[in-house]
C-alpha distance (Angstrom), angle and dihedral (degrees) to the residues before:
residue distance angle dihedral
X1 . . .
X2 3.80 . .
X3 3.81 119.7 .
X4 3.79 120.6 -169.7
X5 3.80 106.3 -127.3
X6 3.83 105.3 171.8
X7 3.79 138.4 8.2
X8 3.79 111.6 -175.7
X9 3.78 119.8 158.0
X10 3.79 106.4 -50.4
X11 3.82 94.3 -19.1
X12 3.80 124.6 100.0
X13 3.81 124.1 -174.8
X14 3.78 118.4 -163.7
X15 3.81 130.3 -174.8
X16 3.81 113.7 -143.4
X17 3.81 119.5 -160.6
X18 3.78 137.8 160.5
X19 3.77 139.3 71.3
X20 3.82 93.7 -48.5
X21 3.81 88.4 65.7
X22 3.80 90.7 63.5
X23 3.79 95.8 48.2
X24 3.78 123.9 96.7
X25 3.83 90.2 -108.7
X26 3.79 98.5 49.0
X27 3.78 92.6 124.6
X28 3.81 89.4 58.7
X29 3.81 90.6 65.8
X30 3.79 90.5 54.5
X31 3.80 91.9 49.7
X32 3.82 90.8 45.8
X33 3.81 89.0 54.9
X34 3.83 89.1 62.6
X35 3.83 90.7 53.3
X36 3.81 92.9 47.2
X37 3.82 92.4 45.9
X38 3.82 89.9 49.8
X39 3.80 90.3 53.7
X40 3.81 92.5 46.5
X41 3.80 95.9 46.2
X42 3.79 97.0 37.7
X43 3.81 87.7 -131.4
X44 3.80 131.6 93.6
X45 3.80 115.3 -90.7
X46 3.80 116.9 -165.8
X47 3.79 129.1 -165.0
X48 3.83 105.8 -123.9
X49 3.81 99.2 179.6
X50 3.78 144.1 -39.3
X51 3.78 137.5 -156.0
X52 3.78 135.3 -161.4
X53 3.79 114.8 -110.8
X54 3.76 125.1 -135.8
X55 3.78 107.0 -103.5
X56 3.81 93.6 25.9
X57 3.74 139.1 -60.3
X58 3.78 133.8 66.3
X59 3.78 139.1 -96.4
X60 3.80 111.0 -142.6
X61 3.79 130.3 -170.7
X62 3.78 120.6 -151.8
X63 3.80 132.5 -176.3
X64 3.78 122.8 -143.8
X65 3.80 112.6 -140.3
X66 3.78 129.8 -154.8
């Protein structure tokens, strides 16, 4: 599950939760989000950073390019 948390200028923050976040490839889902968002927006979206959340899941920050 991906929940949009913040859109401010060219920055997007998304909260990722669910069973994928506990798998060994959880980071792959976060990186895949950038590719899917790039396709949907028609602009490059880059993963800037991410952090594990207490209680499970991740908060990820992305930057939308031109």
